[in-house]
C-alpha positions in Angstrom: -26.9 -23.2 -86.6 -26.9 -26.8 -87.5 -30.0 -28.6 -88.8 -30.1 -30.9 -85.8 -30.0 -27.9 -83.5 -32.8 -26.2 -85.4 -34.9 -29.3 -85.1 -34.2 -29.5 -81.4 -35.3 -25.9 -80.8 -38.5 -26.5 -82.8 -39.3 -29.5 -80.7 -38.7 -27.5 -77.5 -41.0 -24.7 -78.8 -43.6 -27.2 -79.8 -43.5 -28.8 -76.3 -43.8 -25.3 -74.7 -46.8 -24.5 -76.9 -48.5 -27.8 -76.0 -47.8 -27.2 -72.3 -49.2 -23.7 -72.5 -52.3 -24.9 -74.3 -52.8 -27.5 -71.6 -52.3 -25.0 -68.9 -55.0 -22.7 -70.3 -57.3 -25.6 -71.1 -57.1 -26.9 -67.5 -56.9 -23.6 -65.7 -60.6 -23.1 -65.1 -62.0 -24.1 -61.8 -63.9 -27.3 -61.4 -67.6 -27.1 -60.7 -68.6 -29.9 -58.3 -72.2 -30.1 -57.4 -73.9 -31.8 -54.4 -72.7 -31.1 -50.9 -69.1 -30.1 -51.7 -69.5 -26.4 -51.1 -70.9 -27.0 -47.6 -68.7 -29.9 -46.4 -66.2 -29.0 -43.6 -68.2 -26.0 -42.2 -70.2 -27.9 -39.6 -69.5 -31.6 -40.2 -71.3 -34.2 -38.3 -69.3 -36.6 -36.1 -70.3 -39.4 -38.4 -68.8 -37.6 -41.4 -65.6 -37.0 -39.5 -65.4 -40.6 -38.5 -66.0 -41.7 -42.1 -63.2 -39.4 -43.2 -60.8 -40.8 -40.6 -61.5 -44.3 -41.9 -60.9 -43.2 -45.5 -57.7 -41.5 -44.5 -56.6 -44.9 -43.2 -57.6 -46.6 -46.5 -55.5 -44.1 -48.4 -52.6 -44.3 -45.9 -52.5 -40.5 -46.0 -50.6 -40.0 -42.7 -47.6 -42.1 -43.8 -46.5 -39.6 -46.5 -47.7 -36.5 -44.7 -45.9 -37.2 -41.4 -42.1 -37.2 -41.2 -40.4 -39.4 -38.6 -41.0 -37.8 -35.2 -43.2 -35.1 -36.7 -46.7 -34.0 -36.0 -49.4 -36.1 -37.7 -50.4 -34.7 -41.1 -48.2 -31.6 -40.7 -46.2 -32.5 -43.9 -42.5 -32.2 -44.5 -41.7 -35.8 -45.2 -39.1 -36.1 -48.0 -40.1 -38.4 -50.9 -37.3 -39.2 -53.2 -38.0 -39.5 -56.9 -35.9 -40.0 -60.0 -36.5 -36.3 -60.7 -35.5 -34.9 -57.3 -37.0 -34.7 -53.8 -40.7 -33.9 -53.1 -41.8 -32.7 -49.7 -45.3 -33.6 -48.5 -47.7 -30.7 -47.6 -49.3 -29.7 -44.3 -52.8 -31.1 -44.2 -53.7 -29.7 -40.8 -56.2 -26.9 -40.6 -53.7 -24.2 -39.8 -54.9 -21.1 -41.7 -51.4 -19.9 -42.7 -49.4 -23.0 -43.5 -52.1 -25.8 -43.8 -55.5 -26.1 -45.3 -57.3 -24.0 -42.8 -58.5 -21.5 -45.4 -59.4 -24.1 -48.0 -63.0 -25.0 -48.9 -64.3 -28.4 -49.7 -64.3 -27.4 -53.3 -60.6 -26.6 -53.1 -59.9 -30.0 -51.6 -62.0 -31.8 -54.2 -60.1 -30.0 -56.9 -56.8 -31.2 -55.4 -58.0 -34.8 -55.2 -59.9 -34.8 -58.5 -57.7 -32.6 -60.7 -54.4 -32.4 -59.0 -54.5 -28.6 -58.4 -53.9 -26.6 -55.3 -56.2 -23.9 -54.0 -54.3 -21.3 -56.0 -54.6 -23.3 -59.2 -51.0 -24.4 -59.2 -50.5 -27.9 -60.6 -49.5 -30.5 -58.1 -46.6 -32.9 -58.7 -47.9 -36.5 -59.3 -45.9 -37.8 -56.3 -49.2 -36.9 -54.7 -51.1 -39.7 -56.4 -54.0 -37.7 -57.8 -53.9 -39.9 -60.9 -55.5 -42.5 -58.6 -57.3 -40.2 -56.2 -59.3 -38.7 -59.1 -61.4 -41.9 -58.9 -62.5 -41.0 -55.4 -66.2 -39.9 -55.1 -67.1 -36.4 -54.1 -68.8 -37.6 -51.0 -65.7 -39.4 -49.9 -63.5 -36.4 -50.6 -65.9 -34.3 -48.5 -65.6 -36.8 -45.6 -61.8 -36.7 -45.9 -61.8 -32.9 -45.8 -64.1 -32.9 -42.8 -61.7 -35.2 -40.9 -58.6 -33.2 -41.8 -60.4 -30.0 -40.7 -61.1 -31.7 -37.3 -57.4 -32.2 -36.6 -55.4 -29.8 -34.3 -53.8 -27.1 -36.5 -50.0 -27.3 -36.7 -48.1 -24.2 -37.9 -45.4 -25.7 -40.1 -44.7 -24.0 -43.5 -44.5 -26.3 -46.5 -41.0 -26.9 -47.7 -40.3 -26.2 -51.4 -39.7 -29.3 -53.6 -36.1 -29.9 -54.7 -36.8 -31.0 -58.3 -34.3 -30.7 -61.1 -35.0 -28.6 -64.2 -37.3 -28.8 -66.1 -39.4 -31.0 -63.8 -39.7 -28.1 -61.3 -41.7 -26.0 -63.8 -45.5 -25.7 -64.1 -45.2 -25.9 -67.9 -43.5 -29.3 -67.7 -46.2 -30.5 -65.4 -48.9 -29.2 -67.8 -47.2 -31.1 -70.6 -47.0 -34.3 -68.5 -50.7 -34.0 -67.6 -51.6 -33.6 -71.3 -49.8 -36.9 -72.0 -50.8 -38.9 -69.0 -53.6 -37.5 -66.9 -57.3 -36.8 -67.4 -59.7 -36.3 -64.4 -62.1 -39.1 -63.9 -64.6 -40.6 -61.4 -64.9 -44.3 -60.6 -67.6 -45.9 -62.7 -69.2 -49.1 -61.3 -69.3 -52.1 -63.6 -73.0 -53.2 -63.8 -71.9 -56.7 -64.8 -70.1 -57.2 -61.5 -71.4 -57.5 -58.0 -71.2 -55.0 -55.1 -68.1 -56.6 -53.6 -66.2 -56.5 -56.8 -67.1 -52.9 -57.4 -66.2 -51.8 -53.9 -62.9 -53.6 -54.1 -62.1 -52.1 -57.5 -62.9 -48.6 -56.1 -60.6 -49.0 -53.1 -57.7 -50.6 -55.1 -57.9 -48.1 -58.0 -58.7 -45.0 -55.9 -57.8 -44.4 -52.4 -55.6 -47.5 -52.1 -53.6 -46.2 -55.2 -52.1 -49.7 -55.5 -51.0 -49.1 -59.1 -48.6 -46.4 -57.8 -46.3 -49.2 -56.6 -47.5 -52.3 -58.4 -47.3 -50.9 -62.0 -44.2 -50.2 -64.0 -43.5 -46.5 -64.7 -42.0 -45.0 -67.8 -39.1 -42.7 -68.1 -41.3 -39.7 -67.2 -42.7 -41.4 -64.1 -46.1 -42.2 -65.5 -47.6 -45.6 -64.9 -48.3 -47.8 -67.9 -52.1 -48.6 -67.8 -51.5 -51.5 -70.2 -49.6 -53.2 -67.4 -51.9 -52.2 -64.5 -50.9 -54.1 -61.3 -48.5 -56.2 -63.3 -45.5 -55.4 -61.0 -42.5 -53.1 -61.3 -39.5 -51.7 -59.5 -40.1 -49.0 -56.9 -38.1 -46.0 -57.9 -35.5 -44.9 -55.3 -36.6 -47.5 -52.8 -34.7 -50.5 -54.2 -37.6 -52.8 -53.8 -39.7 -54.6 -56.4 -43.5 -54.4 -56.1 -44.5 -57.9 -57.3 -47.2 -58.4 -59.9 -50.7 -58.8 -58.5 -51.6 -60.6 -61.7 -48.9 -63.2 -62.2 -49.5 -66.4 -60.1 -45.7 -66.9 -59.7 -45.3 -63.4 -58.1 -48.1 -62.0 -55.9 -51.2 -63.0 -57.9 -53.9 -64.4 -55.6 -56.3 -65.8 -58.3 -56.1 -69.3 -56.8 -56.2 -68.2 -53.1 -59.1 -68.6 -50.7 -60.7 -65.3 -49.9 -60.0 -65.8 -46.2 -56.3 -66.1 -46.9 -56.2 -62.8 -48.8 -58.2 -61.1 -46.1 -55.9 -62.4 -43.4 -52.8 -61.3 -45.2 -54.1 -57.8 -45.6 -55.4 -57.7 -42.0 -52.4 -59.2 -40.1 -49.5 -59.2 -42.6 -49.2 -63.0 -42.5 -51.1 -66.0 -43.8 -50.4 -69.6 -44.4 -49.3 -68.8 -48.0 -47.3 -65.6 -47.6 -46.1 -62.7 -45.4 -45.5 -59.1 -46.2 -42.2 -57.2 -45.7 -40.6 -53.9 -46.8 -42.9 -51.2 -48.1 -46.0 -53.5 -48.1 -45.5 -54.1 -44.4 -45.9 -50.3 -43.9 -49.2 -50.5 -45.9 -50.6 -53.2 -43.7 -49.3 -51.6 -40.5 -50.7 -48.1 -41.2 -53.7 -48.9 -43.5 -55.2 -52.2 -44.4 -55.2 -53.7 -40.9 -57.8 -51.0 -40.0 -60.2 -51.7 -42.8 -63.5 -53.4 -42.1 -63.9 -57.1 -42.8 -66.4 -56.1 -45.6 -63.9 -53.9 -47.3 -61.0 -56.4 -47.0 -63.3 -59.1 -48.5 -64.2 -56.7 -51.3 -60.5 -56.0 -52.1 -59.9 -59.8 -52.0 -62.7 -60.4 -54.5 -61.3 -57.8 -56.8 -57.7 -59.0 -56.6 -58.7 -62.6 -57.2 -60.6 -61.6 -60.3 -57.6 -59.9 -62.0 -56.8 -61.5 -65.4 -53.9 -63.9 -65.7 -53.4 -63.6 -69.5 -50.1 -61.6 -69.0 -48.6 -64.4 -66.9 -45.8 -65.2 -69.3 -44.7 -61.6 -69.9 -41.7 -61.7 -67.6 -40.7 -65.4 -67.4 -37.0 -65.8 -66.6 -35.2 -67.6 -69.4 -31.8 -67.8 -67.7 -30.4 -71.2 -66.7 -31.2 -72.4 -63.2 -28.7 -71.7 -60.5 -26.1 -74.2 -59.6 -25.5 -74.8 -55.9 -22.1 -73.8 -54.5 -20.2 -75.1 -51.5 -19.8 -71.6 -50.2 -23.6 -70.9 -50.4 -24.5 -74.2 -48.7 -22.0 -73.5 -45.9 -23.4 -70.0 -45.3 -26.9 -71.4 -45.3 -26.1 -74.1 -42.8 -24.4 -71.6 -40.5 -26.7 -68.6 -40.7 -30.1 -69.8 -42.0 -30.9 -73.4 -41.3 -31.7 -72.9 -37.6 -34.8 -70.9 -38.6 -35.6 -72.0 -42.1 -34.8 -75.7 -41.6 -32.2 -78.0 -43.1 -34.4 -78.6 -46.2 -35.8 -75.1 -46.4 -39.1 -76.2 -44.8 -39.4 -73.3 -42.4 -41.5 -73.3 -39.2 -45.2 -72.8 -39.7 -46.4 -69.5 -38.0 -42.9 -68.3 -37.5 -40.3 -68.6 -40.3 -41.4 -69.0 -43.9 -40.4 -72.0 -46.0 -37.9 -71.3 -48.7 -38.5 -74.5 -50.7 -41.1 -73.7 -53.4 -41.5 -70.1 -52.1 -42.5 -67.9 -55.0 -40.9 -64.9 -53.3 -37.6 -66.8 -53.5 -38.1 -67.9 -57.1 -39.2 -64.6 -58.7 -37.1 -63.5 -61.6 -36.5 -60.1 -60.0 -34.2 -60.7 -57.0 -34.3 -57.1 -55.5 -36.4 -58.1 -52.5 -34.3 -61.1 -51.7 -31.1 -59.0 -51.6 -32.9 -56.3 -49.5 -34.1 -58.8 -46.9 -30.6 -60.4 -46.6 -28.8 -57.1 -46.4 -31.3 -55.1 -44.3 -33.4 -57.7 -42.6 -37.0 -58.8 -43.1 -39.8 -57.7 -40.7 -43.5 -58.4 -40.9 -45.7 -55.6 -39.3 -46.9 -55.9 -35.7 -50.6 -55.8 -36.2 -53.6 -56.2 -33.9 -54.2 -59.7 -35.4 -50.5 -60.7 -35.2 -48.8 -58.5 -32.6 -45.5 -60.3 -32.2 -44.2 -61.3 -35.6 -40.9 -63.1 -36.1 -38.3 -61.2 -38.0 -35.0 -61.8 -39.8 -31.9 -59.9 -38.8 -29.8 -57.9 -41.3 -26.6 -59.5 -42.6 -25.0 -56.5 -44.4 -22.2 -56.3 -41.8 -21.6 -60.1 -41.7 -21.7 -61.1 -45.4 -20.0 -59.4 -48.3 -21.6 -59.1 -51.7 -20.1 -62.4 -52.9 -21.3 -64.3 -49.9 -24.9 -62.8 -50.2 -25.0 -63.8 -53.9 -23.7 -67.3 -53.0 -26.2 -68.1 -50.3 -29.1 -66.7 -52.4 -28.0 -68.8 -55.3 -27.9 -71.8 -53.1 -31.4 -71.2 -51.8 -32.7 -70.7 -55.4 -31.2 -74.0 -56.5 -31.8 -76.3 -53.5 -34.8 -78.5 -52.4 -36.3 -78.6 -55.8 -36.0 -74.8 -56.4 -35.0 -74.0 -60.0 -34.4 -70.3 -60.4 -31.6 -68.3 -62.0 -28.5 -67.4 -59.9 -27.9 -64.2 -58.1 -24.7 -62.5 -59.1 -22.3 -60.5 -57.0 -22.9 -57.5 -59.2 -26.7 -57.7 -58.4 -25.9 -57.4 -54.7 -23.4 -54.6 -55.1 -25.8 -52.6 -57.1 -28.5 -52.9 -54.5 -26.1 -52.2 -51.6 -24.7 -49.1 -53.3 -28.1 -47.7 -54.2 -29.4 -48.1 -50.7 -26.3 -46.3 -49.3 -26.9 -43.2 -51.4 
């Protein structure tokens, strides 16, 4: 046996020992106090209503309901770099759902990422954020889920690659990247800020998308909310810190609230995965909670603003790109990229157009861009897909033109960039 092989085997054994130690260290049951042991037995209507609201805040139904399926009955496929995870049945069916769970079991899942039988849950269920949720809110969520109609639908086993499908690997991952916690208010901040921080960091689990993940799928806390690619979705979740991406530090609070409530504001509109968040979650939040989120987001530090500045040379306009724009785009976005207020966004000076990461631009041109139909904005304008009309070279040309015209000065989009996004989406 070679020296390198012996070292490799020793490292594997060490990893297994660490994982085993973590398994035994974390195997004991949690011991929540307060009302957890009684929640869900005879919940009040008020507790159930509170839980329904919190389920909206956490956007729980989106992941736990497949297209055309029964609400909360699970089975939705969630693609990850490590394989496919299938969401679980949260209805109170005793055999296939959580009908024989207690509130303590549910709290343990939220707080520690463990199932009723002690099995470690994969972090596609964002318990790394949900661990911040208070016990009272977990009890309310449990009471609401227990009030649903039971649906008999067995949970589908995950299809993860080895070794990510093993409990030992999960134990090792948790040793490196997870420790149960509860949200702690900052006494130096006011009530709005603390409520906003609680929602963003906890049930809202905003960092799950808006923070870069490492090779093992863990978010980097040092870059919290600083933006990152969304694995397997081919979208880029822009930074909520950088003012040239999606930072709102200089926005009016009312504009932030309006964007979260309706999906559109004078300064921006949401599309892609964020449109789903507004559609299923934030539009239903109370004005007080939306304002609290706005207060928190506006307070995020901007000292990382130069971390991802694009140093490439600005794009040079091409005749092909200009021709495509005049033919396909100008009738909505204007001859000078000025847009139509309340209908079609301006492209001149639009920070979504100028971002260094062009994944979202390519996605919108290929697959269309649609704001959510919300109560406050029920008939949004949308953009049709052009994946059948424009080839990769043409998409790159028109985007390069847009990023270089009307005073815009951003780097070009290359044909290879478009090909990569189109091919990834097709898989």
